[in-house]
C-alpha positions as CSV (number, residue, x, y, z in Angstrom):
1,M,3.9,-21.0,31.1
2,Q,1.6,-17.9,31.4
3,D,4.2,-16.0,33.2
4,K,6.6,-16.5,30.3
5,L,4.0,-15.6,28.0
6,D,3.4,-12.3,29.9
7,Q,7.2,-11.6,29.8
8,L,7.4,-11.8,26.3
9,K,4.4,-9.5,25.7
10,S,5.9,-7.0,28.0
11,I,9.0,-6.7,26.0
12,L,7.2,-6.7,22.7
13,A,4.8,-3.9,24.1
14,I,8.1,-1.9,24.6
15,I,9.4,-2.7,21.1
16,S,6.0,-1.5,19.6
17,D,6.2,1.7,21.5
18,L,9.6,2.2,20.0
19,H,8.4,1.6,16.5
20,G,5.4,4.0,17.2
21,A,7.6,6.8,18.1
22,T,9.8,6.2,15.0
23,A,6.6,6.4,12.9
24,L,5.7,9.6,14.6
25,L,8.9,11.1,13.7
26,S,8.7,9.8,10.1
27,W,5.1,11.3,9.8
28,D,6.4,14.6,11.1
29,Q,9.2,14.6,8.4
30,Q,6.9,14.0,5.5
31,C,4.3,16.5,6.8
32,Y,5.6,19.4,9.0
33,M,9.4,19.2,9.6
34,P,11.5,22.0,8.1
35,P,14.0,20.9,5.5
36,G,16.9,21.5,7.6
37,G,16.0,18.8,10.3
38,V,16.6,16.0,7.9
39,V,20.1,15.1,9.5
40,D,18.9,15.4,12.9
41,R,16.0,13.3,12.1
42,G,17.8,10.6,10.5
43,N,19.9,10.3,13.7
44,Q,16.8,10.2,15.9
45,I,15.0,7.5,13.8
46,G,18.3,5.8,13.8
47,T,18.6,5.5,17.4
48,L,15.1,4.5,18.0
49,S,15.3,1.8,15.1
50,S,18.6,0.4,16.8
51,L,17.1,0.3,20.2
52,A,13.8,-1.7,19.1
53,H,16.1,-3.9,16.9
54,S,18.5,-4.8,19.8
55,K,15.7,-5.3,22.2
56,F,14.0,-7.6,19.9
57,V,17.1,-10.0,19.0
58,S,18.3,-10.2,22.6
59,E,19.0,-13.5,24.2
60,E,15.9,-13.0,26.6
61,V,13.3,-12.9,23.7
62,G,15.0,-15.7,22.0
63,S,15.1,-18.0,25.2
64,L,11.4,-17.1,25.9
65,L,10.3,-18.3,22.4
66,E,12.2,-21.5,22.7
67,E,10.4,-22.2,25.9
68,L,7.1,-21.1,24.4
69,K,7.0,-23.0,21.2
70,P,6.2,-26.1,22.6
71,Y,3.4,-24.6,24.7
72,A,2.0,-23.1,21.6
73,E,1.7,-26.7,20.1
74,T,-0.9,-27.3,22.8
75,L,-3.1,-24.4,21.8
76,D,-5.6,-23.8,19.2
77,P,-3.5,-22.8,16.3
78,E,-6.0,-20.0,15.5
79,S,-5.9,-18.5,19.0
80,D,-4.3,-15.3,19.7
81,D,-1.3,-16.7,21.8
82,A,-0.6,-19.6,19.4
83,C,-0.5,-17.1,16.6
84,L,1.4,-14.5,18.6
85,I,4.3,-17.0,19.3
86,E,4.4,-18.4,15.7
87,V,4.6,-14.8,14.2
88,T,7.1,-13.5,16.8
89,D,9.4,-16.5,16.4
90,R,9.2,-16.1,12.5
91,D,10.1,-12.5,12.9
92,Y,12.8,-13.3,15.4
93,Q,14.5,-15.9,13.3
94,K,14.8,-13.2,10.5
95,S,15.7,-10.3,12.7
96,I,18.8,-12.0,14.2
97,N,20.3,-12.4,10.8
98,V,20.6,-8.3,10.5
99,P,23.4,-6.6,12.6
100,N,22.1,-3.6,14.9
101,E,24.7,-1.4,13.2
102,Y,23.0,-2.1,9.8
103,V,19.5,-1.2,11.3
104,A,20.8,2.1,12.6
105,E,22.6,3.1,9.5
106,W,19.7,2.1,7.3
107,A,17.4,4.3,9.3
108,R,19.8,7.3,8.7
109,V,20.4,6.6,5.1
110,T,16.6,6.4,4.2
111,T,15.8,9.4,6.3
112,V,18.2,11.6,4.5
113,A,17.3,10.2,1.1
114,H,13.6,10.9,1.5
115,G,14.7,14.6,2.0
116,A,16.8,14.4,-1.1
117,W,14.1,12.8,-3.0
118,E,11.8,15.5,-2.2
119,E,14.2,18.1,-3.2
120,A,15.0,16.1,-6.3
121,R,11.4,15.5,-7.4
122,A,10.6,19.3,-6.8
123,N,13.6,20.3,-9.2
124,N,13.4,17.6,-11.6
125,D,16.9,16.7,-10.6
126,F,17.5,12.8,-10.6
127,S,21.2,13.5,-10.1
128,H,20.7,15.1,-6.8
129,F,18.8,11.8,-5.7
130,Q,21.2,9.3,-7.5
131,P,23.9,9.1,-5.0
132,H,21.4,8.5,-2.1
133,L,19.5,5.8,-4.3
134,E,23.0,4.1,-4.9
135,K,23.7,3.8,-1.3
136,I,20.1,2.2,-0.8
137,V,20.4,-0.4,-3.5
138,D,23.9,-1.4,-2.2
139,M,22.5,-1.7,1.5
140,R,19.5,-3.7,0.0
141,R,21.9,-6.1,-1.5
142,Q,23.9,-6.4,1.7
143,Y,20.6,-7.1,3.3
144,A,19.7,-9.9,1.1
145,D,23.0,-11.5,1.7
146,F,22.2,-11.7,5.4
147,F,19.6,-14.4,4.2
148,K,22.0,-16.6,2.1
149,P,21.4,-19.2,0.6
150,Y,18.4,-17.9,-1.2
151,T,16.6,-18.8,-4.3
152,H,16.7,-15.2,-5.7
153,V,18.5,-12.0,-4.4
154,Y,14.9,-10.4,-4.2
155,D,13.2,-13.0,-2.3
156,P,14.1,-11.6,1.3
157,L,13.0,-8.1,0.3
158,L,9.6,-9.3,-1.0
159,D,9.1,-11.7,2.1
160,D,9.5,-8.4,4.4
161,F,6.2,-7.1,2.9
162,E,4.5,-10.5,1.6
163,P,5.6,-13.2,4.1
164,G,6.2,-16.7,2.6
165,M,5.8,-15.3,-1.3
166,T,8.6,-15.7,-3.7
167,T,9.8,-13.7,-6.7
168,A,9.1,-16.7,-8.8
169,E,5.4,-17.1,-7.6
170,V,4.9,-13.3,-8.4
171,Q,6.5,-13.5,-11.8
172,E,4.2,-16.3,-12.7
173,I,1.1,-14.4,-11.7
174,F,2.1,-11.5,-13.6
175,T,3.2,-13.5,-16.6
176,G,-0.2,-14.9,-16.8
177,M,-2.0,-11.5,-16.4
178,R,0.0,-9.3,-18.6
179,P,-1.0,-10.3,-22.0
180,K,-4.8,-10.5,-20.9
181,Q,-4.6,-7.1,-19.5
182,V,-2.8,-5.8,-22.7
183,E,-5.3,-7.7,-24.9
184,L,-8.2,-5.5,-22.9
185,I,-6.2,-2.3,-23.3
186,K,-5.9,-2.9,-27.1
187,A,-9.7,-3.5,-27.4
188,I,-10.4,-0.4,-25.5
189,S,-8.1,1.6,-27.6
190,E,-10.2,0.8,-30.8
191,K,-13.4,2.2,-29.4
192,P,-14.3,5.8,-29.1
193,Q,-12.7,7.4,-26.0
194,V,-14.9,8.6,-23.3
195,D,-14.7,12.5,-22.3
196,D,-12.9,13.2,-19.1
197,S,-12.3,16.9,-19.9
198,F,-14.5,18.1,-16.9
199,L,-12.0,16.4,-14.5
200,H,-9.3,18.8,-15.5
201,L,-10.9,22.2,-14.7
202,H,-10.2,24.1,-11.8
203,Y,-11.3,22.6,-8.4
204,E,-10.7,24.6,-5.1
205,D,-8.4,22.9,-2.7
206,Q,-10.7,23.1,0.4
207,Q,-13.8,22.0,-1.5
208,Q,-11.9,18.8,-2.4
209,W,-10.6,18.3,0.9
210,E,-14.0,18.4,2.5
211,F,-15.7,16.1,0.2
212,G,-13.0,13.5,0.7
213,E,-13.3,13.9,4.4
214,A,-17.2,13.4,4.1
215,A,-16.9,10.4,2.0
216,I,-14.6,8.6,4.2
217,T,-16.5,9.7,7.3
218,K,-19.3,7.6,5.8
219,F,-17.0,4.6,5.1
220,G,-16.4,4.4,8.8
221,Y,-13.0,6.2,9.1
222,D,-13.0,7.1,12.9
223,W,-11.6,10.7,13.3
224,N,-11.6,10.3,17.0
225,R,-8.6,8.1,16.2
226,G,-7.3,9.6,13.1
227,R,-6.5,12.9,11.0
228,Q,-5.7,13.8,7.6
229,D,-2.8,16.0,6.6
230,K,-1.0,17.0,3.2
231,A,2.4,15.1,2.0
232,A,4.3,15.0,-1.1
233,H,3.2,11.6,-1.7
234,P,0.0,10.1,0.1
235,F,0.5,7.5,2.7
236,T,-1.0,6.0,5.9
237,T,0.7,5.7,9.2
238,N,-0.3,4.4,12.7
239,F,1.3,5.0,16.3
240,G,-1.1,2.5,17.7
241,L,-4.9,1.4,17.2
242,G,-6.0,4.8,18.8
243,D,-4.0,6.8,16.2
244,V,-4.1,5.8,12.5
245,R,-3.3,8.8,10.4
246,I,-3.5,9.4,6.6
247,T,-2.3,12.2,4.1
248,T,-3.4,13.2,0.6
249,R,-2.1,15.4,-2.1
250,V,-4.5,18.0,-3.7
251,D,-4.3,19.0,-7.4
252,E,-6.5,22.0,-8.1
253,N,-6.4,21.2,-11.9
254,F,-7.4,17.4,-11.6
255,L,-10.0,16.3,-9.6
256,N,-8.9,12.5,-9.3
257,T,-5.8,13.0,-7.4
258,A,-7.1,13.9,-3.9
259,L,-10.4,12.2,-4.2
260,F,-9.1,8.8,-5.0
261,G,-6.0,9.3,-3.3
262,T,-8.1,10.0,0.1
263,L,-10.3,7.0,-0.6
264,H,-7.2,4.9,-1.1
265,E,-5.4,5.9,2.2
266,A,-9.0,5.5,4.1
267,G,-8.9,1.8,3.2
268,H,-5.5,1.3,4.7
269,A,-6.6,3.4,7.8
270,I,-9.9,1.6,8.2
271,Y,-8.0,-1.8,8.1
272,E,-5.7,-0.7,11.0
273,Q,-8.5,0.9,13.0
274,G,-10.2,-2.6,12.7
275,V,-7.7,-4.8,14.3
276,A,-8.7,-6.2,17.6
277,A,-7.6,-4.5,20.6
278,E,-6.4,-7.6,22.2
279,L,-3.5,-7.7,19.5
280,E,-2.4,-4.1,20.1
281,R,1.5,-3.4,21.1
282,T,2.3,-6.9,19.6
283,P,3.7,-8.0,16.3
284,L,0.0,-9.1,15.5
285,G,-1.5,-5.6,15.8
286,S,-1.2,-4.3,12.2
287,G,-2.2,-5.8,8.6
288,A,-1.6,-9.4,7.7
289,S,0.6,-8.1,4.7
290,L,1.1,-5.6,2.3
291,A,-1.1,-7.3,-0.4
292,V,-3.9,-7.7,2.2
293,H,-3.5,-4.0,3.0
294,E,-3.5,-2.9,-0.6
295,S,-6.8,-5.2,-1.0
296,Q,-8.5,-2.8,1.4
297,S,-7.1,0.6,-0.1
298,R,-7.9,-0.5,-3.5
299,M,-11.3,-1.9,-2.7
300,Y,-12.3,1.5,-1.2
301,E,-10.6,3.3,-4.1
302,N,-11.8,1.2,-7.0
303,L,-14.4,-1.3,-6.3
304,L,-16.4,1.4,-4.1
305,G,-14.9,4.8,-5.3
306,R,-15.1,4.1,-8.9
307,S,-18.3,2.3,-8.9
308,Y,-21.6,3.5,-10.4
309,D,-23.6,2.7,-7.1
310,F,-21.1,5.0,-4.9
311,W,-21.8,8.0,-7.3
312,V,-25.5,7.2,-7.2
313,H,-25.3,8.5,-3.6
314,F,-22.1,11.0,-3.6
315,Y,-22.4,12.5,-7.0
316,P,-25.4,15.0,-6.0
317,S,-23.3,16.4,-3.2
318,L,-20.2,16.7,-5.5
319,Q,-22.2,18.7,-8.0
320,E,-23.3,20.8,-5.3
321,R,-19.8,21.8,-4.4
322,F,-18.4,22.2,-8.0
323,K,-21.8,23.8,-9.8
324,T,-19.8,25.5,-12.5
325,Q,-17.6,22.2,-13.4
326,L,-20.2,19.5,-12.9
327,G,-23.5,21.3,-13.1
328,N,-24.1,20.2,-16.6
329,V,-22.3,16.8,-16.4
330,D,-24.9,13.9,-15.8
331,L,-23.9,10.9,-13.7
332,D,-23.2,8.4,-16.6
333,T,-21.0,10.8,-18.1
334,F,-19.3,11.4,-15.0
335,Y,-18.9,7.8,-14.0
336,K,-17.4,6.9,-17.5
337,G,-15.1,10.0,-17.2
338,I,-13.6,8.7,-13.9
339,N,-13.2,5.2,-15.4
340,K,-11.4,6.5,-18.5
341,V,-9.0,3.9,-19.7
342,E,-5.9,5.6,-21.2
343,P,-2.1,4.6,-20.6
344,S,-0.7,7.5,-18.4
345,L,2.5,8.6,-16.8
346,I,1.6,8.5,-13.0
347,R,0.9,5.3,-11.3
348,V,-1.4,6.6,-8.6
349,E,-3.5,8.3,-11.0
350,A,-3.8,5.3,-13.5
351,D,-7.1,3.8,-14.3
352,E,-7.7,0.1,-13.3
353,A,-7.0,-1.4,-16.7
354,T,-3.6,-0.1,-17.1
355,Y,-2.4,0.2,-13.3
356,N,-0.8,-3.3,-12.9
357,L,1.5,-2.4,-15.9
358,H,3.0,0.2,-13.9
359,I,3.6,-2.1,-11.1
360,M,5.0,-4.9,-13.5
361,L,7.5,-2.1,-14.9
362,R,8.7,-1.4,-11.4
363,L,9.3,-5.1,-10.6
364,E,11.3,-5.6,-13.3
365,L,13.5,-2.5,-12.7
366,E,13.8,-3.5,-9.0
367,I,14.9,-6.9,-9.9
368,A,17.3,-5.6,-12.4
369,L,18.9,-3.2,-9.7
370,M,19.1,-6.1,-7.2
371,E,20.6,-8.4,-9.7
372,G,23.2,-5.8,-10.8
373,K,22.0,-5.9,-14.2
374,L,21.1,-2.2,-14.1
375,K,22.9,0.6,-12.7
376,V,21.2,3.3,-10.9
377,A,22.7,6.2,-13.0
378,D,21.0,4.3,-16.1
379,L,17.7,4.1,-14.4
380,P,16.0,7.1,-15.8
381,Q,16.5,5.9,-19.2
382,A,15.6,2.2,-18.4
383,W,12.3,3.6,-16.7
384,N,11.4,5.6,-19.9
385,D,12.2,2.8,-22.2
386,R,9.8,0.3,-20.3
387,M,7.1,3.0,-20.1
388,E,7.2,3.3,-23.9
389,D,7.1,-0.6,-24.3
390,Y,4.6,-1.2,-21.7
391,L,2.2,1.9,-22.0
392,G,3.2,3.8,-25.1
393,V,3.9,6.9,-23.3
394,V,7.3,8.6,-22.4
395,P,7.8,11.1,-19.4
396,A,8.9,14.5,-20.4
397,T,10.7,14.8,-17.2
398,D,12.1,12.5,-14.5
399,A,9.6,14.3,-12.0
400,E,6.8,12.6,-13.9
401,G,9.0,9.5,-14.5
402,V,11.5,7.7,-12.2
403,L,11.2,10.2,-9.4
404,Q,7.3,9.9,-9.1
405,D,7.1,7.5,-6.3
406,V,8.2,7.8,-2.7
407,H,9.2,4.4,-2.1
408,W,12.8,4.0,-3.3
409,S,13.8,7.0,-1.1
410,A,12.5,4.9,1.9
411,G,14.2,1.9,0.7
412,I,11.2,0.0,0.0
413,L,12.3,-2.2,-2.7
414,G,10.0,-5.3,-2.6
415,Y,6.8,-3.6,-1.9
416,F,5.5,-2.5,-5.4
417,P,4.3,-6.1,-6.2
418,T,2.0,-6.2,-3.4
419,Y,-0.1,-3.2,-5.1
420,A,-1.1,-5.6,-8.0
421,L,-1.4,-8.6,-5.7
422,G,-3.8,-6.3,-3.7
423,N,-6.1,-5.8,-6.9
424,L,-6.3,-9.5,-7.0
425,V,-7.3,-10.1,-3.5
426,S,-9.7,-7.1,-3.4
427,N,-11.6,-8.7,-6.2
428,Q,-11.6,-12.1,-4.5
429,L,-13.1,-10.7,-1.4
430,W,-15.5,-8.4,-3.4
431,E,-17.0,-11.4,-5.0
432,K,-17.4,-13.2,-1.5
433,I,-19.1,-10.2,0.0
434,N,-21.3,-9.8,-2.7
435,L,-22.5,-13.3,-2.0
436,D,-22.8,-12.7,1.8
437,I,-24.6,-9.2,1.5
438,P,-26.7,-9.6,-1.6
439,D,-28.0,-6.1,-1.4
440,L,-24.9,-4.4,-1.2
441,S,-25.3,-2.5,-4.4
442,S,-28.3,-0.9,-3.0
443,Q,-26.8,-0.4,0.4
444,V,-24.1,1.6,-1.4
445,Q,-26.5,3.7,-3.5
446,N,-28.0,4.7,-0.2
447,G,-24.7,5.7,1.6
448,N,-24.7,2.7,4.0
449,F,-21.4,1.0,4.4
450,A,-22.0,-0.3,7.9
451,E,-22.7,-4.0,6.7
452,L,-19.9,-3.8,4.6
453,L,-17.6,-2.5,7.5
454,A,-19.0,-5.3,9.8
455,W,-18.0,-7.9,7.2
456,L,-14.5,-6.6,6.8
457,R,-14.1,-6.2,10.4
458,E,-15.1,-9.8,11.2
459,N,-13.5,-11.6,8.4
460,V,-10.3,-9.6,7.7
461,H,-9.5,-6.6,10.0
462,R,-9.8,-8.0,13.5
463,H,-7.3,-10.9,12.8
464,G,-4.5,-8.3,12.2
465,A,-1.2,-10.2,11.3
466,K,-2.4,-13.5,13.0
467,F,-2.5,-15.2,9.7
468,K,-0.1,-15.5,6.5
469,P,-1.6,-13.7,3.8
470,Q,-2.3,-16.8,1.6
471,H,-3.8,-18.7,4.7
472,L,-6.2,-15.5,5.4
473,V,-7.3,-15.1,1.8
474,K,-7.9,-19.2,1.6
475,R,-9.8,-18.9,5.1
476,V,-12.0,-16.2,3.7
477,V,-12.7,-16.9,0.0
478,G,-11.6,-20.6,-0.1
479,S,-8.6,-20.1,-2.4
480,T,-5.3,-18.5,-2.4
481,I,-4.4,-15.4,-4.3
482,S,-5.3,-15.8,-7.9
483,P,-6.2,-13.4,-11.0
484,E,-9.4,-14.7,-12.2
485,A,-11.9,-12.5,-10.1
486,Y,-9.7,-9.6,-10.9
487,L,-9.6,-10.2,-14.8
488,K,-13.5,-11.0,-14.9
489,Y,-14.1,-7.7,-13.0
490,L,-12.1,-5.7,-15.5
491,N,-13.4,-7.4,-18.5
492,D,-17.2,-6.8,-17.3
493,K,-16.7,-3.3,-16.0
494,F,-14.8,-1.9,-19.0
495,G,-16.7,-4.0,-21.5
496,A,-19.8,-2.2,-20.4
497,I,-18.3,1.1,-20.4
498,Y,-16.6,0.8,-24.0
499,E,-19.2,-1.4,-25.3
500,L,-16.7,-4.2,-26.2
């Protein structure tokens, strides 16, 4: 059977290379491509996506999998080869339902839509993006129909990002969490507000950039296999284990934007850089799921980046870069400022206590769009209504409202819930990490992240996509994804900051 397995791996490697080339084109579009290239780029990405899809759903791959599945049952179920056969078969069984023509058209539509979104956001003009989003929603409904019968029309989309999880499961988790988070926010609102005015001064672009790079270098981001560029909306991408790139966005009048955006994307990238080399150029050579991925980015952004321990080490160097802005701001004041809880408009800049409400809002809107209960034309008003209901704030413009996120322009419906799930997983992992590394707090205060990184490499990163997310989480912490650790963390942290 080894020769059959080698045949399969050879085909999968070619497909991986095609996906890598597609990702490179997408990265270039968001970072450097002139606006006039969007249609050509859509055609190029469409062609590569179609080639990768057709090669994957070929009879040859199907036959090899049928021959290899009995062999996989004789192997250790956690071995690389057994997991490869299982995951590839799962992906294959899903992919054969999707026509090649759809894949090519989808790539073209979303590539052009991204350019339209960038222009619409810059000009605060939702009407410019609306027809593109209408096409995307229509095509996502068509995609879901490829997998009938389903329990819910949103399930096939969610499954693309969080394998095995259903809409009902996510809604149950969110329904249980929301009142507890609202209760915490209400309690905070009744306390004197902390001062964060010093974060809204002028912070020079390059100094912000260099500080972020210095911080993620200490985290363990490998610059020999990565780089950072600017993009309208921060993202991480990889073209192979040897090339994992991040982007960030800098606001010279608000320190948090680039600072926490860089830490967040570094978490994603460090995960990808830690996948075992043996899994490269296979379906296992990336993260387990988007919730597990977000657990890493939210861990580096929040559990580290917004922690007191982190700033014991890093605050003196930040003060040195920005003496005028921070020279008279002590560490305690700075720590409270970066953790200020206040309902706000922009998700990526939201505090930890209100962040999940942004996600719940988007989930409701996506489900309504997919169910046909909400028209795209009515989306801006629906967005504003829910912002007022959930957070008590209303965007003055669509650019800071319905147009703020890049995801819908890329057709990524089904992704948003993974951000909130990632918050839960990050705290479950964090509790386990602190049990296994009892002096982690002092290590972080000394700027030493080596043991933390080694723990993540051993328990999470190296496995890539070998295990389903619930299996991986249970394997590491002993239970599946649950909100208890996250809610305890929020109450402990903000209870101390706001003296609840």
